[in-house]
N, C-alpha and C positions, 0 to 999 in steps of 0.2 A: 453728612458733610455740611448741609445747610445750617446746622446748629452752630458751627464755628463762626458763621457770619450773621448771627442773630443776637438781638438784645433780649435779655430777660425782661418780663413785663415790669418787674419792680425797678429795674434800671431805667426803662423807658419813662416811668413815672417820675423818677428823680432827675432825669436829664432835661435840658432845655428843649422844647419842641423843635426848634430849628436845627439843633444838632442831630436829633433823631431823624428828622426828615432828610437831612444831608446824608447821614449814614445809610439810611434805607435806600436812598436814590443810588448811592454807589454800589450797594449790594444788588440792586435791581439791574444795574449795568453789567455786573459780573454774571448774574443769572441769565441775562440776555445772550451773552457770549458762551457761557458754559452751563450745560444742564446739570446743576448741582445734585438733582435727585438721582442722577446716574452714579454719583460718587458715594462711596461708603466712608464710614468714620476712620477706618484704618488705611484708606488709600494714600493719605499723606505719608504715612510711614513706609508704605510699599513703594511708592513711585517717586519720592523725593530723596535726593542724596542727603547725607548728614548736614552738609553745608547749606543746602536748600531748606532743610527743616529749621536750622538755626535762623536763617534769613526770614522764613515764614513767621516763626515765633517772635522774632525781634520786631517785625513790622506790625504784627497783630498787637503786641504789647505797646508799641508806639501809638497806635490808634486808640487802644484802651486808655492809655494815660491822657491822650488828648480829650477823649470823651469825659474823663473824670474832671476836666477843667470846665465843663459845660453844665454844671448842675443848675437846676431850675431854682430861681429865687423863690423863697416862701411867700414873700409879700411883693405886691406890685409897687414899684417905686415911681414917684413923679420926679425924681431927681434925674435930670438929663445927663449929668456926669456919670452916675451909676449905670444908667441905661446905655450910655455910649461905651462904657467899659465892658458891659455884658456883650454888646454887639461886637466890639473889637475882639473879645475872647472867642466868640463864635467864629469870626473871620479867621483868627489865628489858628483855631482848631482845624477849620476847613483847609487852609493853606498847608499847615503842617502835616495833615493826615492824607492829603491827596497823593503824594508820592508813595507812602507806605501802602495805601489802598491799591494803587496801580501795580505795585510789586506783588501784593497778594493775588491780584487778578492774574498776573502773569504766571505765578507759581501754580495757581489752581488750574490754569489752562494747560500747563505742562503736565500736571497730574492727569487731567482728562485725556490729553493726547497720548500719553504713555499708556494709560489704561486701555484706550481704544486700540493702540498698536499691539498691546499684549493679547487682547481679545482676538484681533485679526490674525495674529501669529498662531495662537492656539487653534483657531478655526482652520487655518491653512494646514497646520500639522495634522489635525483630526481628519480633514478632508483627504490629505495625502495618505494617511494610514488606512482610511476606509478604501481608497482607490487601490492601494497595495493589497489589501485583504481581498477585494473583489478580483483583482488580477490573479492573485494566488489561487482563489477558489475556482476561477475560470480555467486556469492552467491545470489545476487538479482534475477538473471535470474533463478537460481535453485529454489528459494523460490516462484517466480511467476509461474514457471512450476508446482511446487508441489501444489500450490493453485488452478491452473487450473484443475489439475488431481482430486483434492478433490472436486471441484465444479462439475465436470463431473460425478463423482461417486454419488454425492448427487442428481444430476439431474436424474440419472438412476433409 
């Protein structure tokens, strides 16, 4: 799951360092709230509705498009206007990508919560099944013991 929220090394090299820092800081915030290592690659398909998947992909694409506007300049410029434009495009990316990143975080939290709920439900069902099996086995033992007692009485 963490792969969805990571940049390829070649992309990091092409992007402006400030955009990479900003993106990684938002991913770190998500990882702080949601243990991404507990989520598998197919958990999005399993635990999100079709509408939520569409929303997830739309927001991810919006962030990707924003990152694409933050390419690193090949040469350092002493032109203050060019530098100001670069800074403004970085700020625009950060502002435009904040809402989609928060929406991704929210959807990833839903996935994690739903997965935990499913695990808890399965554990509860397994525990109940084991309890029923134990009770059945105990009832069977009691029944056999009672049959043995009755047989002994009849033999006497």
